[in-house]
N, C-alpha and C positions, 0 to 999 in steps of 0.2 A: 504494500500500500504506500502511496505517496501523497503528501500534502500538496494540493494545488490551489488552495485559497485559505486566507485567514482574515476575518473582518471583526472589528468591534462594532456593535450595534447600539450600545449604550455605555456612556462613561459618566460616573457620578463621584464627586469628591466633596466631602463635607468636613469642615473644621469648626469646632465649637470653641468659644472663648471661655476663659475663667476656670479651666480645669487644671487641678494641681494633683500632685502625688505621682506614684510610680505608674508608668505607662506600660501595659502589656498589650502586645499586638498579636492577634490571631488571624492567620491567613487560611482561607478555605477555597477549594476549587471543586466544582461539581459539573457533571454532564447532565443537562436538563432534558434533552430530547435528541433522538437520532432519527433522521428521515432520509429517504431516497432522494437524490438530486439528479434528475436527468440532464445530460450534457449533449450538446450537438457539436462534435469536434470533427472538422474537416469532412463534412458530409455524412459522417457515421454517428449513429446514436450510441452513447455509452452511459452507464449508470455510475454515479458517484454517491458518496454518503456525506450528509451534512450533520455534524455534531454541534448542537447548541450548548453553550457553557456559561457558567457564572463564576467569577473570581471575586472574592471579597477579602479585604483587609479591615478588620475591626480594631479600633484603638479602644481598649476596654475601660478606660476611665471616663468614657463618654466624650473623649477628645474629638473623635470623628471617625470617618470610614471612607474607604475607597471601594467602589463597586464597578466591575467591568463585565459586561455581557457581550457575547458575540458568537461567532460560529467558525468552524473549520470544515473545509471540504476536502475529503480524501477520495482518491480514485484507486481502484484495484480491479482484479478480475471479477467477472460476473458472478461466479460461484461464491467467492468470498463476500461480495457485496450482499448477495441474497441471504447468506448465513447470518451476517451481522444484523441486517434489518429484521430477520425472523426472530433471532435471539432477543433483540431489544423489544420487539412487540410482545413477545411471550413473557419475559421475565425482567425487563428493564435492565439488562446486563449485556456486556460484550466481553469477549475473551480478555484474559490478562495481558496478552501480548499487544492486542490492539489498544486496550485502555492505556497501557504504558506509553505507547507512541503518542496518543492523543493528549494525555495529561502532561507529558514532557514538553510537547509543542505549546500547549496552553501556558504552562508555567514559565517557559522561556520568554514568551511574548509579554505575558501579563506582569511578571515581576519587573521587567524593564519599564513598562508603561506606568506601573504603580510607583516605582522609584521616581520617575520624572514628575508625576503628578504630585507626589508628596512634597517634593522640593518647591513646586510652584505655589503651594498653599502653606508652606512652612510646617508640615507635619514631620515627625520622625520617620526615618526610612522604614518601610515595612519589611525589609530583609536586612539581615546583618551585613554590614560592610567591613572590609578589612581596616584595622587600625594599627597605628604604630604606638608601641609602648616604650617610654624612655628607659624603663628599668629592664627591659628585655635584653638579655645578653650580659648584663653587669654581674660580676662575681663579688660575693661578700666574704 
């Protein structure tokens, strides 16, 4: 399977004022729906799969949140596409291998977007960033 499209359909960033205390950030990603996406490529019809997702970073002291919704379009062979759609319709699940690819793509794109958005509204980074420590490497 190959990713042929990634789109954000809704971006929401909220920062509330006057919040103090320790800030805990919880990130969550979920696949909301899986549907067949017909494609017309070069005169031939092909079926792809559209995975609708939601990514949320909640700042737990009520400081704010970042919410990203969108979709990913994957293309694969017809047999695999039919199996994924049938499994989703039956049990709202997809195989671990497919879900791993989907979630990794979502996390790669959404973590970067959430980081940029957090800087624009002056929220703490929703993902840990590398930091330099002055005491690192010093011997006592």
